[in-house]
C-alpha positions as CSV (number, residue, x, y, z in Angstrom):
1,L,26.4,-25.2,-1.3
2,F,23.7,-24.7,-3.6
3,A,24.6,-21.1,-3.4
4,Y,28.2,-21.6,-3.7
5,A,27.7,-24.0,-6.4
6,G,26.2,-21.0,-8.3
7,L,28.2,-18.1,-7.6
8,L,31.2,-19.7,-8.4
9,P,30.9,-19.7,-12.3
10,W,29.1,-16.4,-11.7
11,M,32.0,-14.4,-9.8
12,F,34.8,-16.3,-12.6
13,H,32.3,-14.7,-15.3
14,S,31.9,-11.3,-13.3
15,T,35.4,-10.9,-12.2
16,A,36.8,-12.1,-16.0
17,L,34.4,-9.2,-17.8
18,S,35.4,-6.5,-15.0
19,N,38.7,-6.2,-15.3
20,A,38.8,-7.0,-19.3
21,V,36.7,-3.9,-19.9
22,T,39.0,-2.0,-18.9
23,S,42.3,-3.8,-19.9
24,L,43.1,-1.9,-23.2
25,T,42.6,1.7,-21.7
26,S,45.0,1.1,-18.3
27,N,47.8,-0.4,-21.0
28,V,47.9,3.1,-23.2
29,S,51.9,2.8,-23.0
30,L,52.3,-0.2,-24.5
31,L,49.2,-0.1,-27.2
32,R,51.5,2.6,-28.4
33,K,55.3,1.4,-28.8
34,V,55.1,-1.2,-30.3
35,Y,52.1,-3.8,-32.0
36,F,51.4,-7.4,-31.1
37,P,47.7,-8.4,-30.6
38,R,45.7,-6.7,-28.4
39,E,43.9,-9.7,-27.9
40,I,46.6,-10.2,-25.0
41,F,45.4,-7.4,-22.4
42,V,41.7,-9.2,-22.7
43,V,43.0,-13.0,-22.6
44,T,45.5,-12.3,-19.6
45,H,42.3,-10.7,-17.6
46,I,40.0,-14.1,-18.2
47,L,43.1,-16.4,-17.5
48,T,43.7,-14.4,-14.0
49,A,39.9,-15.2,-13.4
50,L,40.5,-18.7,-14.1
51,V,42.9,-19.3,-11.5
52,D,40.8,-17.5,-9.0
53,Y,38.1,-19.7,-10.1
54,A,39.9,-23.2,-9.8
55,I,41.3,-21.9,-6.6
56,A,37.6,-21.4,-5.5
57,A,36.4,-24.5,-7.0
58,V,38.8,-26.9,-4.9
59,L,36.6,-25.1,-2.2
60,L,34.1,-26.4,-3.4
61,L,35.7,-29.9,-3.7
62,G,36.5,-29.6,0.1
63,M,32.9,-28.6,1.0
64,L,31.1,-31.6,-1.5
65,L,33.7,-33.9,1.0
66,Y,32.7,-32.5,3.7
67,Y,29.8,-32.8,3.3
68,R,29.8,-36.3,1.7
69,I,28.2,-35.5,-1.8
70,P,29.8,-38.1,-3.8
71,L,31.4,-36.9,-7.3
72,H,30.0,-39.2,-10.1
73,A,30.8,-39.8,-13.4
74,S,29.3,-36.7,-14.3
75,V,31.7,-34.5,-13.9
76,L,33.2,-35.1,-17.0
77,Y,30.9,-32.6,-18.6
78,L,33.1,-29.8,-16.4
79,P,35.4,-29.2,-19.1
80,I,32.6,-28.6,-21.8
81,I,30.4,-26.4,-19.2
82,L,34.1,-24.3,-18.6
83,L,34.8,-24.5,-22.4
84,T,31.3,-22.5,-23.5
85,Q,31.6,-20.4,-20.6
86,I,35.5,-19.5,-21.5
87,V,34.0,-18.8,-24.6
88,L,30.9,-16.4,-23.9
89,V,33.1,-14.4,-21.3
90,T,35.8,-14.2,-24.1
91,G,33.2,-12.8,-26.5
92,L,31.9,-10.6,-23.9
93,S,35.3,-9.3,-22.9
94,L,36.4,-8.5,-26.6
95,V,33.7,-6.6,-27.3
96,S,33.3,-4.5,-23.4
97,S,37.3,-3.4,-23.7
98,I,37.2,-2.3,-27.2
99,A,33.5,-0.4,-26.4
100,N,34.9,1.2,-23.4
101,V,38.3,2.3,-25.9
102,A,35.3,4.5,-27.7
103,F,32.6,5.1,-24.7
104,R,34.6,5.3,-21.4
105,D,31.5,4.9,-19.2
106,I,31.2,1.7,-20.4
107,A,33.5,0.3,-17.5
108,R,31.6,2.7,-14.9
109,A,27.9,1.1,-16.3
110,M,29.8,-3.0,-15.8
111,P,28.9,-3.0,-12.3
112,V,25.5,-2.5,-12.4
113,V,24.9,-4.1,-15.9
114,L,26.8,-7.5,-13.8
115,Q,24.4,-7.2,-10.8
116,I,21.2,-7.1,-13.0
117,W,22.6,-10.2,-15.1
118,M,23.5,-11.4,-11.9
119,L,19.9,-11.6,-10.6
120,A,18.5,-12.3,-14.1
121,S,20.6,-15.9,-13.7
122,P,20.1,-18.6,-10.9
123,V,22.3,-17.6,-8.8
124,F,20.8,-17.8,-5.9
125,Y,17.9,-19.6,-6.9
126,P,17.2,-22.8,-8.7
127,L,15.6,-22.5,-12.5
128,S,12.4,-24.5,-10.7
129,M,11.4,-20.8,-9.4
130,V,11.2,-19.5,-13.2
131,P,7.5,-19.8,-13.9
132,L,7.2,-22.4,-16.4
133,Q,5.9,-20.1,-19.3
134,W,8.9,-18.5,-19.0
135,R,11.8,-20.6,-19.1
136,A,11.9,-20.9,-23.0
137,W,12.6,-17.2,-22.8
138,Y,14.9,-17.4,-19.8
139,A,17.3,-20.2,-21.1
140,L,18.3,-17.6,-23.6
141,N,20.2,-16.1,-21.1
142,P,23.3,-18.3,-22.0
143,M,24.6,-18.2,-18.3
144,V,21.4,-20.5,-17.1
145,G,22.5,-23.6,-19.2
146,I,26.0,-22.8,-17.5
147,I,25.1,-22.4,-13.5
148,E,22.4,-25.2,-14.1
149,G,25.1,-27.3,-15.5
150,Y,27.1,-26.6,-13.2
151,R,25.0,-27.3,-10.4
152,K,23.4,-30.6,-12.0
153,V,27.2,-31.9,-12.3
154,W,28.7,-31.2,-8.6
155,L,25.6,-31.4,-6.7
156,V,23.4,-33.9,-8.3
157,G,25.8,-35.9,-9.9
158,E,23.9,-35.7,-13.3
159,P,24.9,-34.7,-16.4
160,P,23.5,-31.1,-17.4
161,A,20.3,-30.8,-19.1
162,L,21.6,-31.0,-22.9
163,N,19.3,-28.6,-24.1
164,L,20.2,-25.6,-22.2
165,L,23.7,-26.1,-22.4
166,A,23.4,-26.6,-26.0
167,I,21.3,-22.7,-26.0
168,S,24.4,-21.8,-24.0
169,A,27.0,-22.6,-26.3
170,L,25.1,-21.3,-29.6
171,G,25.1,-18.4,-27.9
172,A,28.4,-18.4,-26.4
173,A,29.6,-19.2,-29.9
174,F,27.3,-16.8,-31.4
175,V,29.0,-13.8,-29.1
176,F,32.3,-14.9,-29.2
177,L,32.3,-15.0,-33.0
178,A,30.9,-11.3,-33.2
179,G,33.0,-10.1,-30.3
180,Y,36.3,-11.0,-31.9
181,A,34.9,-9.6,-35.5
182,L,34.4,-6.1,-33.7
183,F,37.4,-6.0,-31.8
184,R,39.0,-6.4,-34.7
185,R,37.4,-4.1,-36.7
186,G,37.7,-2.0,-33.9
187,E,41.2,-2.6,-33.4
188,E,42.4,-0.1,-36.0
189,I,41.8,2.9,-34.6
190,V,42.4,1.9,-31.1
191,S,46.4,3.4,-30.7
192,D,44.5,6.5,-32.0
193,I,41.6,7.3,-29.6
194,V,43.5,5.7,-26.4
């Protein structure tokens, strides 16, 4: 349960980013024919990953029932944690998709980046394994607050650590705003490059 509760949000994150990075370059024919908001390509991949996430969350609920782990009122924090994660993955997807138009190797490098990022996130180990003197720096990884928040809500029945979740939310907001600005700026040259 511990590993699955960490792997569940990570798989949503990883699947959405992996698929969204090529969302513009794989739809060249549509990009050249008619104008419409190009963000739609990125968002569709995120929504698809979200459907997979919802199915996997139902499996987690089944596992919780099987192991007789009760749900508490802390599950009301799940929409906040999920929204934080969606904002983060949307910002990252916008940046990576527009960067992949100019530098096609971004799509090839994405699996390696995601693998390293997974090891740098508490997917398979608890936050308590990180030495205390490094935790403040470690918490700057926005996935730390998200994954730890999910675990506390699902498994422990407690609210997420608000300081970690706040750091993740601020990081997600920054990434989204910067990603959207870069996407809008690069959008003008997309049809010329692809």
